[in-house]
C-alpha positions in Angstrom: -28.7 33.8 -12.3 -25.9 32.7 -14.9 -23.6 33.6 -12.1 -25.5 31.6 -9.2 -26.4 28.7 -11.7 -21.9 28.7 -12.6 -21.6 28.9 -8.6 -24.2 26.0 -7.8 -22.2 23.8 -10.4 -18.5 24.8 -9.0 -20.3 23.9 -5.3 -21.7 20.7 -6.8 -18.1 19.6 -8.7 -16.0 20.5 -5.5 -18.5 18.6 -3.3 -17.8 15.2 -5.8 -14.2 16.0 -5.4 -11.7 13.9 -3.0 -12.8 10.7 -1.1 -15.8 8.4 -0.2 -15.5 5.7 2.1 -18.8 3.8 2.1 -18.6 0.7 4.8 -20.9 -2.1 5.5 -19.8 -4.3 7.8 -21.8 -6.9 9.4 -20.9 -6.8 13.5 -19.9 -3.3 13.7 -23.4 -2.4 15.3 -23.1 1.1 16.3 -19.6 1.1 17.1 -16.7 3.5 16.4 -14.2 2.9 14.1 -10.5 4.4 15.1 -8.7 5.7 11.8 -4.8 5.5 12.1 -3.0 7.4 9.2 0.4 7.1 8.1 1.2 10.4 6.2 4.6 9.9 5.2 6.7 10.0 8.6 3.7 11.0 10.4 0.8 9.8 12.0 -2.8 11.1 12.2 -5.7 10.0 14.4 -9.6 10.1 13.5 -12.4 8.2 14.1 -16.1 7.3 12.2 -19.3 6.7 13.8 -21.1 3.4 12.7 -24.9 3.2 13.0 -26.5 0.1 12.1 -23.1 -1.8 10.4 -23.0 1.1 8.1 -20.8 4.2 8.2 -19.4 6.8 5.9 -16.2 9.0 5.6 -15.6 11.5 3.5 -12.4 14.0 2.9 -9.8 15.2 0.5 -5.7 13.6 0.0 -2.9 15.3 -1.8 -1.7 11.4 -2.0 -2.4 8.1 -1.4 -1.8 7.1 2.1 -1.8 3.8 4.3 -4.8 3.6 6.7 -5.9 1.1 9.4 -9.3 1.0 10.5 -9.5 -0.6 14.7 -12.4 -1.0 16.0 -13.1 0.9 19.3 -13.4 -0.8 22.9 -13.9 1.9 25.2 -10.5 3.8 25.8 -8.4 0.8 23.8 -9.6 -1.0 20.7 -10.3 -4.8 19.8 -9.1 -5.0 16.7 -8.0 -4.5 13.4 -10.8 -4.3 11.1 -9.1 -3.5 7.7 -6.0 -2.0 6.4 -5.7 -0.3 2.4 -4.4 2.8 0.8 -6.8 5.2 0.8 -6.9 7.8 -2.3 -9.2 10.5 -3.9 -12.3 8.0 -5.2 -15.3 6.3 -3.9 -14.4 3.1 -1.9 -16.3 0.2 -0.6 -15.6 -1.8 2.6 -18.1 -5.0 3.2 -17.3 -7.8 5.1 -17.9 -9.3 8.2 -16.0 -7.8 11.4 -15.9 -11.0 13.5 -14.0 -12.7 10.4 -10.6 -10.2 9.0 -10.3 -12.1 5.9 -13.8 -11.6 5.1 -13.3 -7.5 5.0 -12.5 -6.5 1.5 -11.8 -3.1 0.0 -13.0 -2.1 -3.3 -12.5 1.2 -5.4 -9.1 2.6 -4.6 -6.9 1.7 -7.8 -3.6 2.5 -5.2 -4.8 -0.3 -3.0 -5.3 -2.6 -5.7 -2.4 -2.7 -7.2 -0.1 -2.4 -3.9 -1.8 -5.2 -2.7 -1.1 -7.2 -6.3 2.4 -6.3 -5.8 2.4 -8.3 -2.5 0.6 -11.1 -3.6 3.5 -11.5 -7.1 6.4 -10.5 -3.9 5.0 -13.3 -2.0 5.2 -15.7 -4.6 9.1 -15.2 -4.5 8.9 -15.4 -0.9 7.4 -18.9 -0.6 9.9 -19.6 -3.2 13.0 -18.5 -1.0 11.3 -20.3 2.0 11.4 -23.8 0.4 14.2 -23.3 -1.3 16.4 -22.1 2.6 14.6 -25.5 3.9 16.9 -27.6 1.2 19.8 -25.4 1.9 19.7 -26.0 5.7 19.7 -29.4 4.8 22.6 -29.6 2.7 24.3 -27.5 5.2 23.6 -29.9 8.2 25.0 -32.9 5.5 28.1 -30.8 5.1 27.0 -30.8 1.0 29.0 -28.1 0.3 28.0 -28.3 -3.7 24.4 -28.3 -3.4 25.2 -26.1 -0.4 26.5 -23.4 -3.1 24.2 -24.1 -5.9 21.1 -23.0 -3.6 22.6 -20.4 -2.1 23.1 -18.9 -5.6 19.1 -19.6 -6.0 18.7 -18.1 -3.0 20.6 -14.5 -4.0 18.7 -14.4 -7.0 15.4 -14.4 -5.7 16.5 -12.0 -3.5 18.8 -9.4 -4.9 17.6 -9.6 -8.7 13.6 -11.4 -9.1 12.5 -9.0 -6.4 14.2 -6.0 -7.4 13.2 -6.5 -10.7 10.0 -7.1 -9.6 9.8 -3.5 -8.1 11.3 -1.9 -11.4 8.2 -3.8 -13.2 5.3 -1.8 -11.6 7.0 1.2 -11.2 7.5 1.2 -15.0 4.2 0.2 -15.7 2.7 2.7 -13.5 5.4 5.3 -14.5 2.9 8.4 -15.4 0.6 7.8 -11.9 1.1 8.3 -8.3 1.3 4.4 -7.8 4.5 3.9 -10.3 6.2 6.2 -6.7 4.3 4.8 -4.6 5.2 1.2 -5.0 8.8 1.7 -3.9 8.3 2.7 -1.1 6.2 0.7 0.1 8.3 -2.4 -1.1 9.4 -5.5 1.1 13.1 -4.9 -0.1 14.0 -1.3 0.7 17.5 -2.0 2.0 18.4 -4.4 -1.5 18.3 -1.5 -3.6 21.4 0.1 -4.3 22.2 3.6 -5.6 22.1 2.4 -9.3 18.2 0.6 -8.3 17.1 3.7 -6.9 18.7 6.0 -9.9 16.7 3.8 -12.2 13.5 3.9 -10.6 13.3 7.5 -10.3 14.1 8.1 -13.8 11.6 5.5 -15.0 8.7 8.3 -13.3 7.6 11.0 -15.4 8.7 15.0 -14.6 5.1 15.5 -13.4 5.1 12.4 -11.0 8.4 12.8 -9.8 7.3 16.0 -8.4 4.8 14.3 -6.1 5.6 13.4 -2.0 6.3 9.7 -3.0 8.6 11.0 -5.9 10.7 13.1 -3.9 11.2 10.6 -1.4 12.3 8.5 -4.1 15.1 11.3 -5.0 16.1 11.6 -1.3 16.5 7.8 -1.0 18.7 8.6 -3.6 20.4 11.2 -2.4 20.9 9.4 1.0 22.9 6.7 -0.4 25.1 8.9 -2.5 
């Protein structure tokens, strides 16, 4: 009897592992969602059936990966419902399928952190865009002094500020997979030199270096070498 109870408890525990994606999105009705999974360099497909605007999707992932949910329309699709980082947790999707910005994803820590990084990075990009307008004006006016001054600020944003932003997120999440994930999705991969990748890799704990994302960082470092 004790063995049976332990077995049942073990099964219940295993059923709680992995991810549980629950959606309640108005306007989906009884449609079907196409799931695009971007796992490393590969892409896998799956589908989710929707019943009265609600759907569930279960599974297990070794590490967080990027997914897109598209609304199927016969053999094609009629739009993207949302996109996010899928991880082993309970994730809720709510909103209205007609308004893309209304669809919210909650429950994925890696998704929340990655989107916060993107928001911080966008602030720097917006600053760069505004300075670029001034730069173009000074070029047109043949104002060499101010053109060089603005050029220095533009380079500072791309080569220093954005690089430091990536490193900041890695440091703050060095003992989780999120720390290794951020550099793999950053917007300035081509701006990171060998020393940058080395510094980023060394921030990570030994355990995180052994994850798929950690190994990809090491591969980038070796490639630059």
